[in-house]
N, C-alpha and C positions, 0 to 999 in steps of 0.2 A: 523301090525308091519312093521315099516319102514325098508327100505333097510340096513340101518346103523344099527340099533338094531339087525336086523337079522344076520348081519355080525358078531356083537359082540356076539351073542349068539352061532352061529356056531362055533366060535373060542375059546370062554371061559366057556360057560355053563357046558360042560362035566367035567370040573374041579372044579366045586363048585361055580363059580362066577356068580352072577345074575345081569346083566345089566338091567338098566331100563331107560325109556324115560318119561320126563314130561316137558310140556310146549316147546317142541321141543329141549330140552336139554338132553344129554345122561350121565348118572351117574353109576359108579360101586361102591359099598360099599363093603370092604373086611375086614376081621380081621387082627389085628396086626401081627399075625404070618404069614399071606400070603401076607404082604404089598409089601414087596421088590420083592418077586417072581412075583406078579401080575405086577408090575412095568416093570420088565424085559420082561415079555411076551407082554406087550403093546408096548414095544419099539422094540422088535426084530422080532416079527411075521410079515411076508411080508403082510398079509392081513390087518394088522392094522397099523403099523409104526408110532406109536406116538413118534417121535423121537425129539420133542421140548417141553420142560417144560415152560409154560408161567407164571405160577404163583403158589406159595405154601403158605398157610395161616393157622393159628390156629383158633379153633373155642371153644367157652365155652357154653355148653348147661345146665349151672346151673338152670336156671328158664325159659327154652324154651318149652312152650306149655305143653304136656304130657310127656316131657322126661327130668325131673329133675334129678341131681345127676348122680347115676350109672344106670339109666333104659336103656332098649334097649339091644338086644342080642348081639349086635357087640362090646360093651365096655361101657365106663363109659362117665364122664363129658366132658372131652376133646377130641377133634377130629383134624385132619389135612385133609385139602382139597387141592388137587392138580388138576390144570387145564393144559390139555395137548392138543398139535396140532400135527395133521398129515399133514405136508405139501404135501407129496405125494398123499395123498387121499382127501385133502382139507375137514377135518372134526375135531371137537373138542370133547373132553371128559372130565368129571370130576371124579377123583378118591378119594374116601373119606374112611379115616380109623379112628376108634375109639380107643383112649388109654385105656388099660385095667384097669389102676390104677387111682385114682383121687389125691391121696397123692404125687405119684411120676410118672406122665405122661410120658411114653416113648415109641417111636416107632423107626423103623430102619431109618437111614439116606439114602436119595436117591441120594447123591453126587457121588456115584459110578455108578449110572445109568444115571443121567443127572447132569453134574458138575455145572449147573446154579442153583441148589437147595441150594447151600451152603450158600448165603446170605439170602434167603428166610427162611432157616431153623434157621439161627441165629436170624432173626427177630421174628419167633414164639417162640423161646427159651426166648427172651428177653420179649416180651410182655405178654405171656401166661405161660411160665415155662415148656413148653414141652421139653423134652430131646430127642436128636436124636442120637441114639446109633450107632457109627462108624464116626460121624463127626469129622473132623480132627482139627477143629478150633472153637469149640462151646463156644462162649462167647457173651456178650451184644454187640449190634450194634447200638441202638438208644438212650437207657438211660445211665446215667453216671455209672461209674464203681462202685460207692458206693451206687447205687440205692437200695432201700429195696423193694422187692416184684415185682409183675408182673402187670403193669397198665391196661392191656386189660382184666384181669379177672373180672367177674361181681361181685365179693365180695371185690374188692379193692376200698378203701375209696376215694371219689371224691377229698378230700383235700389232699391225699397222706399220707405218714408216717413220713417223715422227710422234713424240708426245708434246703436250702443252703444259706449262706451268707459269705461274706468276713469279717474277723476279723482284723482289722488294728493293734491291739495290738500284736497278734499272727503272723500277716503278712501271713496268710493262709486262705483257704477256709475251712469252719466248716460246720458240719452237726449237726442240733438240732431238737427236736420234733416240729411238726408243731403248730405254734401259733395261727392261725385262728381258729374260731369255726365252726363246720359244720353246714349247713343251708339247709332247704328244699326248692327245687326250685318249685315255684308255678307257672303253665302256666297261661299267661293272658287270662281273660274272657271277651268275647265280650257281651256286654249287649244289651238288645233290644232298650234302649233309647240312644244309642251311636250316635255321630254326623255322622258317617258314613251311618248308617241305616237311620237316619232322612234325610241325603242329598238324598239318593237313593228314598226315598218316595217322596220327593219334586219334583225331577227330573221326576219321572214317572207321577206325578199329572200334571205338566206343559206339559208334553208330550201329556198326554191323552186330555188336554184342547185345 
C-alpha cells in the first residue's frame, strides 16, 4: 500500500469509504447519499485538503463490460466523476458516485463545496441528463434551448431527433423531424492485396537483395 493510499484509508476507512489505487491513480467510490459529505471531508480534513476541483463529468454505463443498466451495488446506469487536486500535499484523487435511478438520475450538487463545479454540472446535465440537486442555475450550456434529449447518452440516435433550419416565409428558425436516414458506419477493411502491403513487400525484397 502506497503512502497516499494509506493516508486515505487512515482518514476515511472508518466511515465506510473504501479508497482504491489502480495504475497509480487513487479513486474513492461513494453512494449517492454520502456524496456531498465525502466531498466536504476531502476538502476540509488537514491531512487531505483537496481544495481544488479540476473536472467533473458524467458517465453512461449502459453497455460497459459486465455493468449494463442498473448493475453494481453503488447505483445504476449513470455516474458522476470528480477529479480533485490537493495543492498543499501535491496529489490527485478521483471521486465517483453512481446515480440510484436510471429514469431520473440525480445526485447532490457540489457547488457549495467547490464553486467551480457550477459549469461542469451544467455540462453533465446537458449532455447526460443528470440532475444536480441544489444547483442554483441548472440549465443547458452547450446545446440549444430547444434541443431534444441528451446527446452523450449511449442510446441517443447518431442522427439526433430534430433538425433546425431557417424558414424565410415564417422569418424564424423552425425545428423539424430529422430528414436524413440513419446509416451503419462500416470500418475500412485493409486487404492483403492492398497497394500499401505490396509496396512494403517490394521494399523488403529490394533491401534483401
